[in-house]
N, CA, C and O atoms as a GROMACS GRO file, in nm:
protein
  360
    1MET      N    1   9.212  -1.284  11.418
    1MET     CA    2   9.257  -1.134  11.534
    1MET      C    3   9.091  -1.056  11.519
    1MET      O    4   9.012  -1.038  11.426
    2THR      N    5   9.096  -1.028  11.652
    2THR     CA    6   8.972  -0.946  11.700
    2THR      C    7   8.966  -0.808  11.656
    2THR      O    8   9.080  -0.762  11.647
    3ARG      N    9   8.874  -0.722  11.624
    3ARG     CA   10   8.872  -0.591  11.583
    3ARG      C   11   8.988  -0.503  11.676
    3ARG      O   12   9.071  -0.420  11.637
    4ARG      N   13   8.962  -0.549  11.804
    4ARG     CA   14   9.008  -0.444  11.929
    4ARG      C   15   9.152  -0.480  11.895
    4ARG      O   16   9.230  -0.388  11.920
    5GLY      N   17   9.211  -0.599  11.842
    5GLY     CA   18   9.371  -0.659  11.880
    5GLY      C   19   9.364  -0.594  11.748
    5GLY      O   20   9.376  -0.475  11.779
    6LYS      N   21   9.353  -0.598  11.634
    6LYS     CA   22   9.400  -0.517  11.490
    6LYS      C   23   9.433  -0.400  11.571
    6LYS      O   24   9.548  -0.380  11.612
    7PHE      N   25   9.328  -0.319  11.596
    7PHE     CA   26   9.345  -0.170  11.650
    7PHE      C   27   9.489  -0.173  11.728
    7PHE      O   28   9.581  -0.105  11.681
    8LEU      N   29   9.504  -0.226  11.808
    8LEU     CA   30   9.597  -0.227  11.918
    8LEU      C   31   9.733  -0.240  11.837
    8LEU      O   32   9.826  -0.160  11.843
    9THR      N   33   9.727  -0.367  11.754
    9THR     CA   34   9.839  -0.374  11.676
    9THR      C   35   9.885  -0.247  11.604
    9THR      O   36   9.990  -0.186  11.625
   10LEU      N   37   9.784  -0.213  11.509
   10LEU     CA   38   9.818  -0.094  11.446
   10LEU      C   39   9.841   0.012  11.482
   10LEU      O   40   9.918   0.079  11.413
   11LEU      N   41   9.777   0.078  11.617
   11LEU     CA   42   9.818   0.166  11.714
   11LEU      C   43   9.986   0.150  11.769
   11LEU      O   44  10.058   0.246  11.795
   12ALA      N   45  10.019   0.026  11.778
   12ALA     CA   46  10.143  -0.007  11.834
   12ALA      C   47  10.258   0.017  11.744
   12ALA      O   48  10.371   0.040  11.789
   13VAL      N   49  10.222   0.012  11.578
   13VAL     CA   50  10.313  -0.001  11.456
   13VAL      C   51  10.330   0.124  11.413
   13VAL      O   52  10.426   0.156  11.342
   14VAL      N   53  10.211   0.229  11.466
   14VAL     CA   54  10.225   0.408  11.423
   14VAL      C   55  10.306   0.447  11.544
   14VAL      O   56  10.395   0.529  11.522
   15ALA      N   57  10.292   0.409  11.652
   15ALA     CA   58  10.370   0.459  11.749
   15ALA      C   59  10.513   0.416  11.737
   15ALA      O   60  10.608   0.493  11.744
   16PHE      N   61  10.522   0.292  11.720
   16PHE     CA   62  10.691   0.270  11.676
   16PHE      C   63  10.742   0.360  11.546
   16PHE      O   64  10.843   0.430  11.560
   17ALA      N   65  10.688   0.359  11.449
   17ALA     CA   66  10.705   0.428  11.350
   17ALA      C   67  10.718   0.587  11.398
   17ALA      O   68  10.787   0.659  11.326
   18GLY      N   69  10.672   0.629  11.484
   18GLY     CA   70  10.628   0.763  11.535
   18GLY      C   71  10.782   0.804  11.599
   18GLY      O   72  10.837   0.912  11.576
   19PHE      N   73  10.842   0.693  11.685
   19PHE     CA   74  10.925   0.707  11.778
   19PHE      C   75  11.049   0.697  11.680
   19PHE      O   76  11.136   0.781  11.703
   20LEU      N   77  11.076   0.609  11.576
   20LEU     CA   78  11.170   0.591  11.511
   20LEU      C   79  11.190   0.737  11.402
   20LEU      O   80  11.302   0.779  11.376
   21LEU      N   81  11.091   0.787  11.359
   21LEU     CA   82  11.106   0.897  11.286
   21LEU      C   83  11.133   1.005  11.390
   21LEU      O   84  11.223   1.072  11.341
   22TRP      N   85  11.106   1.048  11.487
   22TRP     CA   86  11.098   1.120  11.589
   22TRP      C   87  11.293   1.128  11.620
   22TRP      O   88  11.371   1.221  11.599
   23SER      N   89  11.315   0.997  11.675
   23SER     CA   90  11.456   0.956  11.720
   23SER      C   91  11.575   1.014  11.595
   23SER      O   92  11.685   1.065  11.619
   24THR      N   93  11.519   0.989  11.470
   24THR     CA   94  11.605   0.999  11.384
   24THR      C   95  11.621   1.146  11.352
   24THR      O   96  11.734   1.193  11.356
   25LEU      N   97  11.540   1.207  11.328
   25LEU     CA   98  11.542   1.360  11.320
   25LEU      C   99  11.564   1.462  11.435
   25LEU      O  100  11.607   1.577  11.420
   26SER      N  101  11.531   1.410  11.540
   26SER     CA  102  11.620   1.509  11.665
   26SER      C  103  11.740   1.486  11.682
   26SER      O  104  11.787   1.541  11.782
   27SER      N  105  11.833   1.403  11.601
   27SER     CA  106  11.984   1.386  11.622
   27SER      C  107  12.024   1.512  11.518
   27SER      O  108  12.108   1.592  11.558
   28GLN      N  109  11.969   1.530  11.393
   28GLN     CA  110  11.999   1.618  11.324
   28GLN      C  111  12.012   1.759  11.388
   28GLN      O  112  11.920   1.836  11.413
   29ARG      N  113  12.133   1.775  11.408
   29ARG     CA  114  12.116   1.935  11.476
   29ARG      C  115  12.172   2.073  11.336
   29ARG      O  116  12.132   2.189  11.322
   30VAL      N  117  12.265   2.000  11.261
   30VAL     CA  118  12.317   2.109  11.136
   30VAL      C  119  12.293   2.073  11.027
   30VAL      O  120  12.285   1.953  11.002
   31GLU      N  121  12.276   2.170  10.928
   31GLU     CA  122  12.258   2.091  10.777
   31GLU      C  123  12.362   2.185  10.665
   31GLU      O  124  12.356   2.306  10.640
   32CYS      N  125  12.424   2.116  10.630
   32CYS     CA  126  12.553   2.192  10.536
   32CYS      C  127  12.528   2.134  10.406
   32CYS      O  128  12.487   2.020  10.387
   33SER      N  129  12.568   2.259  10.281
   33SER     CA  130  12.570   2.254  10.169
   33SER      C  131  12.724   2.258  10.111
   33SER      O  132  12.802   2.331  10.173
   34VAL      N  133  12.767   2.199  10.016
   34VAL     CA  134  12.888   2.237   9.977
   34VAL      C  135  12.910   2.218   9.807
   34VAL      O  136  12.854   2.128   9.746
   35ALA      N  137  12.980   2.294   9.756
   35ALA     CA  138  13.032   2.292   9.621
   35ALA      C  139  13.175   2.259   9.617
   35ALA      O  140  13.275   2.315   9.662
   36VAL      N  141  13.153   2.125   9.532
   36VAL     CA  142  13.310   2.102   9.480
   36VAL      C  143  13.346   2.089   9.322
   36VAL      O  144  13.279   2.038   9.233
   37ALA      N  145  13.466   2.146   9.317
   37ALA     CA  146  13.527   2.147   9.183
   37ALA      C  147  13.628   2.018   9.179
   37ALA      O  148  13.711   2.003   9.268
   38PHE      N  149  13.617   1.932   9.078
   38PHE     CA  150  13.694   1.812   9.101
   38PHE      C  151  13.691   1.782   8.930
   38PHE      O  152  13.585   1.786   8.867
   39SER      N  153  13.824   1.751   8.865
   39SER     CA  154  13.839   1.689   8.734
   39SER      C  155  13.741   1.788   8.613
   39SER      O  156  13.662   1.742   8.530
   40GLY      N  157  13.765   1.882   8.629
   40GLY     CA  158  13.685   1.986   8.556
   40GLY      C  159  13.558   1.987   8.550
   40GLY      O  160  13.495   2.026   8.452
   41SER      N  161  13.495   1.932   8.684
   41SER     CA  162  13.333   1.917   8.702
   41SER      C  163  13.317   1.994   8.840
   41SER      O  164  13.398   2.003   8.933
   42GLU      N  165  13.182   2.052   8.827
   42GLU     CA  166  13.146   2.085   8.967
   42GLU      C  167  13.062   2.005   9.000
   42GLU      O  168  13.016   1.930   8.914
   43GLY      N  169  13.031   2.001   9.092
   43GLY     CA  170  12.912   1.906   9.201
   43GLY      C  171  12.884   1.988   9.321
   43GLY      O  172  12.964   2.068   9.369
   44SER      N  173  12.753   1.960   9.373
   44SER     CA  174  12.702   2.026   9.494
   44SER      C  175  12.629   1.910   9.575
   44SER      O  176  12.560   1.823   9.523
   45GLY      N  177  12.652   1.923   9.703
   45GLY     CA  178  12.559   1.827   9.789
   45GLY      C  179  12.528   1.887   9.883
   45GLY      O  180  12.546   2.009   9.878
   46SER      N  181  12.462   1.819  10.019
   46SER     CA  182  12.400   1.899  10.116
   46SER      C  183  12.372   1.766  10.222
   46SER      O  184  12.331   1.668  10.160
   47ALA      N  185  12.385   1.749  10.341
   47ALA     CA  186  12.340   1.677  10.446
   47ALA      C  187  12.327   1.710  10.592
   47ALA      O  188  12.368   1.821  10.628
   48SER      N  189  12.286   1.643  10.664
   48SER     CA  190  12.264   1.711  10.796
   48SER      C  191  12.311   1.582  10.882
   48SER      O  192  12.316   1.464  10.849
   49ALA      N  193  12.350   1.658  11.030
   49ALA     CA  194  12.436   1.534  11.116
   49ALA      C  195  12.386   1.609  11.233
   49ALA      O  196  12.302   1.697  11.245
   50SER      N  197  12.465   1.546  11.319
   50SER     CA  198  12.448   1.625  11.474
   50SER      C  199  12.558   1.705  11.497
   50SER      O  200  12.551   1.771  11.601
   51SER      N  201  12.682   1.720  11.414
   51SER     CA  202  12.795   1.841  11.427
   51SER      C  203  12.808   1.876  11.302
   51SER      O  204  12.763   1.801  11.214
   52GLU      N  205  12.869   1.993  11.272
   52GLU     CA  206  12.882   2.068  11.149
   52GLU      C  207  12.990   1.989  11.106
   52GLU      O  208  12.981   1.941  10.993
   53GLU      N  209  13.111   1.961  11.185
   53GLU     CA  210  13.199   1.886  11.106
   53GLU      C  211  13.143   1.748  11.031
   53GLU      O  212  13.190   1.724  10.919
   54ASP      N  213  13.056   1.669  11.080
   54ASP     CA  214  12.996   1.537  11.031
   54ASP      C  215  12.886   1.584  10.907
   54ASP      O  216  12.863   1.512  10.809
   55ALA      N  217  12.824   1.713  10.928
   55ALA     CA  218  12.772   1.739  10.834
   55ALA      C  219  12.827   1.772  10.692
   55ALA      O  220  12.792   1.717  10.588
   56LEU      N  221  12.934   1.888  10.706
   56LEU     CA  222  13.034   1.888  10.616
   56LEU      C  223  13.095   1.762  10.517
   56LEU      O  224  13.083   1.753  10.395
   57ARG      N  225  13.158   1.678  10.600
   57ARG     CA  226  13.197   1.550  10.582
   57ARG      C  227  13.115   1.489  10.468
   57ARG      O  228  13.151   1.458  10.355
   58GLU      N  229  12.988   1.478  10.531
   58GLU     CA  230  12.858   1.381  10.442
   58GLU      C  231  12.855   1.445  10.308
   58GLU      O  232  12.868   1.388  10.199
   59ALA      N  233  12.827   1.628  10.340
   59ALA     CA  234  12.778   1.695  10.237
   59ALA      C  235  12.907   1.685  10.115
   59ALA      O  236  12.879   1.692   9.996
   60GLN      N  237  13.024   1.673  10.155
   60GLN     CA  238  13.136   1.681  10.075
   60GLN      C  239  13.134   1.531   9.983
   60GLN      O  240  13.148   1.528   9.861
   61VAL      N  241  13.113   1.411  10.069
   61VAL     CA  242  13.094   1.293   9.982
   61VAL      C  243  12.958   1.293   9.919
   61VAL      O  244  12.948   1.197   9.843
   62ALA      N  245  12.876   1.349   9.923
   62ALA     CA  246  12.740   1.340   9.855
   62ALA      C  247  12.775   1.458   9.718
   62ALA      O  248  12.706   1.449   9.617
   63ALA      N  249  12.882   1.562   9.725
   63ALA     CA  250  12.902   1.613   9.620
   63ALA      C  251  12.972   1.524   9.519
   63ALA      O  252  12.950   1.516   9.398
   64CYS      N  253  13.064   1.458   9.595
   64CYS     CA  254  13.173   1.384   9.525
   64CYS      C  255  13.124   1.266   9.448
   64CYS      O  256  13.189   1.219   9.355
   65GLY      N  257  13.023   1.223   9.484
   65GLY     CA  258  12.994   1.090   9.414
   65GLY      C  259  12.963   1.084   9.285
   65GLY      O  260  13.004   0.984   9.227
   66PRO      N  261  12.881   1.188   9.201
   66PRO     CA  262  12.862   1.192   9.067
   66PRO      C  263  12.974   1.212   9.000
   66PRO      O  264  12.988   1.167   8.886
   67LEU      N  265  13.086   1.294   9.073
   67LEU     CA  266  13.216   1.366   9.003
   67LEU      C  267  13.309   1.247   8.985
   67LEU      O  268  13.396   1.247   8.898
   68SER      N  269  13.284   1.133   9.080
   68SER     CA  270  13.418   1.036   9.051
   68SER      C  271  13.416   0.922   9.004
   68SER      O  272  13.296   0.898   9.009
   69ARG      N  273  13.476   0.811   8.950
   69ARG     CA  274  13.465   0.725   8.874
   69ARG      C  275  13.488   0.608   8.898
   69ARG      O  276  13.446   0.499   8.861
   70SER      N  277  13.603   0.670   9.008
   70SER     CA  278  13.654   0.499   9.101
   70SER      C  279  13.708   0.582   9.210
   70SER      O  280  13.742   0.700   9.217
   71MET      N  281  13.708   0.457   9.314
   71MET     CA  282  13.718   0.473   9.446
   71MET      C  283  13.860   0.592   9.439
   71MET      O  284  13.840   0.700   9.494
   72ASN      N  285  13.982   0.573   9.382
   72ASN     CA  286  14.089   0.676   9.377
   72ASN      C  287  14.022   0.811   9.355
   72ASN      O  288  14.051   0.899   9.435
   73ASP      N  289  13.942   0.836   9.263
   73ASP     CA  290  13.877   0.933   9.244
   73ASP      C  291  13.802   1.002   9.381
   73ASP      O  292  13.812   1.116   9.427
   74ARG      N  293  13.738   0.910   9.417
   74ARG     CA  294  13.605   0.943   9.544
   74ARG      C  295  13.700   0.998   9.635
   74ARG      O  296  13.676   1.106   9.689
   75ILE      N  297  13.843   0.914   9.667
   75ILE     CA  298  13.925   0.976   9.805
   75ILE      C  299  13.953   1.112   9.747
   75ILE      O  300  13.904   1.215   9.793
   76ALA      N  301  14.036   1.108   9.640
   76ALA     CA  302  14.080   1.277   9.610
   76ALA      C  303  13.993   1.367   9.612
   76ALA      O  304  14.016   1.479   9.657
   77CYS      N  305  13.866   1.325   9.558
   77CYS     CA  306  13.772   1.472   9.570
   77CYS      C  307  13.742   1.477   9.714
   77CYS      O  308  13.748   1.590   9.762
   78SER      N  309  13.708   1.370   9.801
   78SER     CA  310  13.694   1.428   9.919
   78SER      C  311  13.797   1.486   9.977
   78SER      O  312  13.782   1.545  10.084
   79ARG      N  313  13.899   1.480   9.926
   79ARG     CA  314  14.028   1.577  10.053
   79ARG      C  315  14.059   1.698   9.969
   79ARG      O  316  14.168   1.750   9.996
   80THR      N  317  13.980   1.759   9.864
   80THR     CA  318  13.966   1.858   9.772
   80THR      C  319  13.887   1.949   9.853
   80THR      O  320  13.770   1.930   9.887
   81PRO      N  321  13.983   2.084   9.892
   81PRO     CA  322  13.867   2.187   9.952
   81PRO      C  323  13.741   2.260   9.868
   81PRO      O  324  13.744   2.308   9.755
   82PRO      N  325  13.639   2.250   9.957
   82PRO     CA  326  13.516   2.262   9.866
   82PRO      C  327  13.520   2.422   9.826
   82PRO      O  328  13.571   2.506   9.901
   83VAL      N  329  13.454   2.460   9.682
   83VAL     CA  330  13.462   2.565   9.648
   83VAL      C  331  13.373   2.630   9.721
   83VAL      O  332  13.414   2.744   9.746
   84SER      N  333  13.254   2.603   9.773
   84SER     CA  334  13.149   2.719   9.882
   84SER      C  335  13.121   2.597   9.963
   84SER      O  336  13.136   2.481   9.926
   85ARG      N  337  13.075   2.644  10.091
   85ARG     CA  338  13.048   2.608  10.188
   85ARG      C  339  12.918   2.666  10.277
   85ARG      O  340  12.924   2.789  10.282
   86GLN      N  341  12.813   2.618  10.341
   86GLN     CA  342  12.708   2.688  10.392
   86GLN      C  343  12.656   2.619  10.500
   86GLN      O  344  12.602   2.515  10.461
   87CYS      N  345  12.650   2.637  10.632
   87CYS     CA  346  12.608   2.567  10.725
   87CYS      C  347  12.516   2.656  10.817
   87CYS      O  348  12.542   2.774  10.841
   88ARG      N  349  12.375   2.571  10.880
   88ARG     CA  350  12.288   2.614  10.938
   88ARG      C  351  12.233   2.536  11.062
   88ARG      O  352  12.200   2.418  11.054
   89THR      N  353  12.226   2.589  11.143
   89THR     CA  354  12.149   2.503  11.254
   89THR      C  355  11.995   2.487  11.227
   89THR      O  356  11.909   2.564  11.186
   90LEU      N  357  11.994   2.360  11.266
   90LEU     CA  358  11.833   2.313  11.255
   90LEU      C  359  11.765   2.350  11.395
   90LEU      O  360  11.646   2.326  11.414
   0.00000   0.00000   0.00000
């Protein structure tokens, strides 16, 4: 491959990576943080998404992950109202 061919290939890869990064980050409109108390422990998590509802749900999933030992615990924790929650638009 010639030097020009390598440069054009590198340029195409960088442009594609930039497009993927831009398209992923531009869809994130809201960031939420939650604190959850479950089974005598407390955990916190944060997430971003295109809507507040999605960001809250994913933040709760992140907070419940370390607190739950089984799938049943994970489901029960995800249904527990958060102790605190805070959202902001990006």
